[in-house]
N, C-alpha and C positions, 0 to 999 in steps of 0.2 A: 504493500500500500504506500502510495506517495505521501510526502509531508503535507501536501495540499488536501489530499483525500481524507487524511486522519481527522482534522478539525471539522471537515464537512460531515463526515460520518458521525462525529460527536453531536453536532447540532441537529442533524437530520433524524437520527435514530436513538442514540444513547441518552441525550439530555431529555427529550420528550418522554421516553420510557421511564427514566428515573423520576421525573415529576409525577407521572401517573402512579408509579409505585408508592410514592410518598402519600398520595391521596388514598390508595388502597390500604396502606398501613394505618393511617389515621382512622379510617372507617372501621377496620377490624379491631384496632386498639380501643376504640370508644366503647365497645360492648363490655369488655372486662374492666376498664377503668371505672365505669359506672357500677358494674355488678359488685365490685369490692367495697363500695361505699353506700349501698342502698339504705342502710340503717341511718346514716348521717343525713342523707337526703330526706328520708321520711321524717326524721326528727325536726329538720329545718322547716319542713312544710306542714308540720303538725298532722301527719297522715296516720291513719289507722293501720294496724299491722297487716290486715288483709288487702290494703291498697298499695303498699310499697312495691310488691312484686310486679305491679302493672307498669312501673317505670321501665322495667326491662322487657316485660312481655309485649307492650305496645310497640317498642322498637323492633323486636324480633319478628312479630307478626307482619308489620309493614315491610320489613326488609325482605322476608322470604316470599312475599307476593311480587315484588318488583324484580328480583334477581332473574327469574326465568323469562321475564319480558325484555330483558336487556338486549338480547339479540335483535329482536324486532325493533326496539326503540333506536338501536344503533343504526339500523338501515334507514329508518325514517328520518332521523335528525343528524346522522353521521357521528362517528366516534368523537370527533373534536367537540361538537356542540353538546352532545349528550353528557360527556364527561364534565364539560364546563358548567352546564346547568346543574349537574349533580353535585359538583364541588361547591358551587355557589349556594345551592339550596341547603346542603349539609351545614355549611358555615353559618348561614342565617338562622337555621333551626337550632344550631348549637348555642348561638347567642340568646335566642328566645328561651331555651332551656335554662340558661343561667339567670334569666330575668324572671323565671316562673314564680308566681306568688301563691300558688295553691297546688295541691296534688293533682287536681283535675287539669289545670293548665299545663303542668309538667307532663302528664300522660299524653295530652294532645300534641305538645311540642316534640316529645320523644317519638311519637308515631310519625310526625312530619319529618323528623331527622332520619329515621330509618327508611321512609318512603323516598326521600329525595337523594339520600346518599348511597343507596344500595347498588346503583348501576356502576359505581366506581370499581367494585370488586371483579365481576366477570369481564368487564371491558379491558382490564389489564391483562387477563389471561389471553384473550384473542389478539390484543395488540402485540403481545410478545412474539406471536407467529408472523406478524407483519414486519416488525422491526428487525428481527433476527432470523437469518436463514442458515441452513446447513448446520455444521457443528456448533455454531454460536448459540443455537437454541438450548444447548446444555446449560450455558450461563443464565439465559433468560429463565428457564424452568427452575433453576436453583434459586434465583432471586425471588421469583414469584412464590415458589414452594416454601422458602424460608420465611417470607413475610406472612404467609398464611398460617405458619406454625409458631413463629416467634411473637408476633403482635399480640395474640391472646394471652401468651405466657407472661409478657411484660406488663400487661394491664393491671394486675393486682399490686405490683410494685409501685408503678407510677401513680395509680389511683390512691393507694394508701398514703404515699408521700404527699401528694397534693392535698388530700383531705386533712392530714395531720398538720401540715405546714401552713396552708392557707385556709380554705374552707371548700365546701362541696360545690359552690358556684363555679370555682375555677376548673372543675372537672370538664366543664363545657366551654369556658372562656379560652382555654388553651388551644382550642380548635380554630379560633377566629383568625389569628395572624397567618398560620400556615395554610389554612383553607383559602384565605384571600389570595395569597401568593400563588397557590396551585391553580386557582380559577383563572388568574391573569396569564400565567405561563402556558397552561394548556390551550387557551384560546389563541395564543401567539405561535406556539410551537408545533402542536399536533396537526398533522396533515396526512390522514390515512385513507379516507374515503369521502364520498360526497353524499349529501342528504338526498333522500328520495321521498318527498312528501306524498307522492302518488300512492304509496303503500297504505296511507290512511284510508283510502277508498277500497272497500272490499276486504278490510282486515277482519279477523275473526273476533269481534267484540263479545259475542256470546261465550266463546271459549275463554276470553280474558276474565269474564265475570265468574264463570265456573271455576277457573283456576284460582282466582283470588279468594272465593268463598272456601274452596277445598283446602288450600294451603293455609289460609288465615285461621280457619277453625281447627285444623290439625295442629298448628303451632300452639293455639290457645289450649287445646286439650292436653298436649304434651307438657306445656309449661305449668298449667294449673291443676292437672290431674292428681298429683300426689297430695297437694294441699287440701283438696276437697274429697279425698278418699275415692278417687276414680269413679267407677260406674255406680257407686252408691248415690252420687249426686246427679240430679236430673239434668242440669245444664251441661255437665261433662258428657253424660250419656247421649244427650241430644246432639251435642257438638260432634261427637264421634260418628254418629249416624249421618249427619249432614256432610261431614268431611269425606266419608266413604262413598256416599251416593254421588256427590258432585265430582269427586275424582274419577269415578268410573265414567260418568257422562263426559268429563273433560277429555279423557283418553280416547273415548269413542269419537268425540267431535274432532279431536286433533288428527286422528288417523283417517278421517273421511273428508275433512275440509281441504279445499284446494290450497289455501294460504294459512296454515296453522301458525300460532304464535310460538309453539314449542315443537321441536322436531323429534317426536317419539320414534320415528323410523330410524333414527341414529342408533337405537338400541340393537338394530340388526347388525351393526358392526361389532364384532366380538370384543375387540379391544376397548371400544367405547363403553360397552355394557359392563365389562369387568372393571374398567377404570372407574366408572360411576360407583360401583359397589365398593371398590377400594377407597374411593373418596368418601363414601358414606362411613366406612369403618374408621378411617383416620379422623373424620369429624367426631365420631364417638370417642375415640381415644384422646384427642386434643382437648375438646370442650368438657368431657365428663371428668377427666383428671383435674382440669383447672377448677371444676366445680367441687370435686371431692376434697382435694388437699386443703384449700382455704377453709372449707367447712369443718374439716377435722381440727385444724389448728385453732379455729375460732371457738368452736363449741366444746371440744374435748380438752384442748390445751389452754384455752382462754386468751389467745393472742389477739391483739388489736389489728387494725387494717395494715398499718405500716410493718409491724412485726411479721405478719403473714406474708406481705409482699417480699420482705427480705428473705424469709425462709424458702420461698419458691423461686427466688431470683436465679438460683443455680441452673434451673431448667432452661431459662432464656439464654444464659451465657453458653451452656453446652450446645444449644441449638445453633448459635452464631458460630461456634467453633466448628461445628459439623459442616457448614456451608462450603468453605474452601476445600475441605477434605473430599466432600462429594464431587465438587467440580473437577478436582484432580483425578479422581477415580473414574468419573463418568466419561472422560475422554479416552480411557484405556480399557474399560470393561463394559460388558453388556449391562445396560441399566436395569434389566429385569432382575439380575442377581443382586444388584445393589438395592433394589426395592425389596427383595426377599429378606436381605439383611436388615433393612430398616423396619419392616413390619415384624419380623421375628424378634428383633431387639426390643421393640416397643412392647411386644407381648411378654418378653422375658422380664422387662422392667415392672410390668404389672404383677408378675409373679413375685418379684422381690418386694413390691409394696404390700402384698398380702400377708407378709410377716409383721405388719404394723402392730405396735402396742400403744397403750395409753401414755407411755412415757416418751414416745418419739418426739423429737424436736428438730430444729434445723440441722443439727449434726447428724442425726440418724437418717434424715431425709436426703442428705447430700448425694450419696452414691446412687440410690434409686432414681433420683431426679436427673442426675447427669446421664445415667443409663437410658433414661426416657427422652431427654432433650436432644442428645447428640444424634440419634438416628432419625429424628423427625423429618429432616429434609430428605433423607434417603427414602422415607415412606411417601412423602407428598410430591416431590419434584418429578420423579419418573412417571407418576400417574398423569401429569400434565402432558408430557411428550408422548407417552404410550397410548393414552386415552384420546386426547384431543388431536394429537399429531397424526393419528391414523385417518382422520376425516378430510375430505376435500375442502378447499377454502370456502366454497359457497355454502357449506353446511356448518361451518365452524362457529359463526356468531350465534345461531340458534341453539347449537349443542352446548356452547359454553355456559349459558344460563342454567341449563339442566344439570350440567356437571357441577357447578358451584352450589346449586340448590341441594344436591345430594349431600355435600359436605355439611351445609347448615342444618339440613334435616337430620343427618347423622348426629350432629351435636345435640339437637333438641331431643331426639329419641334416646340418646345415651344418657343425658341428664335426667330425663323422665324415668328411665329404667333404674338408674342409680338411686334416684329419690325414692322410688317404690321399694327397692332392695333395702335401703337404709331404714325405711319405716317398718317393713314386715320383718326383716331379719333382726332388727334391734329388739322388737317385741319377742321374737322367738328365743333369742339368746338370753334375754332378761328372764323369761319364764324358766328357761333351763337352769340358769344360775340360781334363781330364787328357789327352785325345787331342791337345791343342795344346801341352802342356808337353814339347816335344821339344828336342833339341840345336839345332834351327833357331830356337827361340824365344829371342831374345837377352835379353829382360828376365828370363826365368826363369833363364837361365844366369848372368846377372849376380848375381841373388839367391843362387844356390847358391854362387858364387865368393866373394861378400862374407861370407856367414855362415861358409862353410868356412874362409876366411882368418882370421877373428876367433878361431875355435876352434883353428886350425892354429898360432897363435903359442904355444900351450902345448905343452910336451914330450909327444909321443906322442898328441896329440889330433886328428890329421888325420882319422882314421876317424870320431871322434866329431863333428867339425865337419861332415863330409859328411852324417852321419845327422841332425844337428840342422837342417841346411839343408833336407834332404828333408822333415823333419817340419814345418818352418815353411811350406814350399811347399804341403804337403798341407793344413795348417790354413787357409791363405789360399784355396785352391781350394774347400775345403768351405764356408767362410764365404760365399763369393760364390755358390756353387751353392745354398746354403740360402736366401740372400736372393732369388735369382731364383725359387725355389719359392714364397716368400711372395707375390711379385708375381703368379705364376700363380694362386694361391688367391684373391687379391683380384679378379682378372679374372673368375674363375668366378662369384663373388658378384655382380659387375657384370652378368653375363649374366642371372642370375635376376631382378634388378631391372628390366632392360630388358623382359623378358617380363611382369613384374607391371605395369609402367607401361602397356604396350599393352592390358592387360585392363581398366583403369579405365573407359574409355568405355562398356563393356558393362554397367556398374552403373546401376541406376535411381536417380534422385535420391529421397531420403527427406526430405520436408519435415516438420519437427517440428510437431505440432499443438498449438495452445494448450490449456491445461488447462481443464476445465469450470469453471463459475462457483463451484461449491462445493468446488473442490480446495484443499488446504492447502499 
């Protein structure tokens, strides 16, 4: 490459792609930044406990509706203007979230934030195939894959620090300056395709409504199911029925309509179908572990938001270390075997997490988290090239939205399943432990006697001492039962990764082709 071509390549492809990647990073980071500080936001807005979850649910429901539509929206408005509008809308909605004066206004603004910002994520995936050809796609896939895995991991750290150092309003204000810069730079730099407003005529609007209702209600059911005891609640039950019926109708509609908004026929491509499933499983792994670890540290260990963020920070560091290693190896080895390593290592790390005890802190979590963080890019990046890279360019935009939806849906399903496991298995383990706390259990009796005696030294406090001893015994039993439930949840995630690892050999290898001589 000549000296003149190098800076031209930087401004034509590398810089625009970098700017778009920053936008994707902010959109993904925002999910976990807010999730780590929901209690602070709820307290600041005087929200009831059952309302706080909607700060997150409203964002996720809106986001998962828009992501599959991104391919069609890109063709209508062009990549340049869709990303610009998305970044601008996300920035404005972030500022509104910071200004929120009640829990109701916060929920509305969060839904708006998810709705407007969602297109930034799948658009980066498809843009990487435009900007980088041939072997260079290894670098692009590694960057996109690492962002998809690192951003959610860093969220609790950054969110905890912002909340403790400043206040919860700044969780949203931090998006304003970078969001504004991204909006301006994308409008100036990104030139990938042209808008085609004619697609607005004859578009499958019925399909869009069916998809929105199906994915929106499904996300709601998955997010809120555990809290309302699943199908014992009429709203959850009805939501599941609506989601199932509308999804079936949407699939039928998409397969029979001339211009569908989602290309389900892409599932006929074996690589894409398996790639979507692997994206689903990595979504389970990334989002469910980010959900479980802070929850354990907060409820079992009593950590605050910042302490929790520091404790899980090693995962993000290990993920970043894994990126250059993956790039080095991907240029020399079949990426399918690297993907097998990534998925198998992730599963092995879940097995190491299953040894968790109620005494685990940042020190004990260090090695399991490094073992989990390092192979994340190995699990995510190859699925981009092997899954999306096997499709012809004209189908890529429509398929990318579906591919990204599978990862988000995997995260929602994983969190829902883990929440159900924590609820059911905690009760199971607690009853099992309680059944052994009988007069024949010498250790339990000694604890009751010791606590009772300490209280019994005070006048008239014998009964209080006995009650305090029972309360302490109950707390210990519940703590251990809860910890065992976390171990069960990690084992279930491990099983999902074992299945995913076994499917990798069925993928066809996709060899990146060299760009044509006149390519820029």
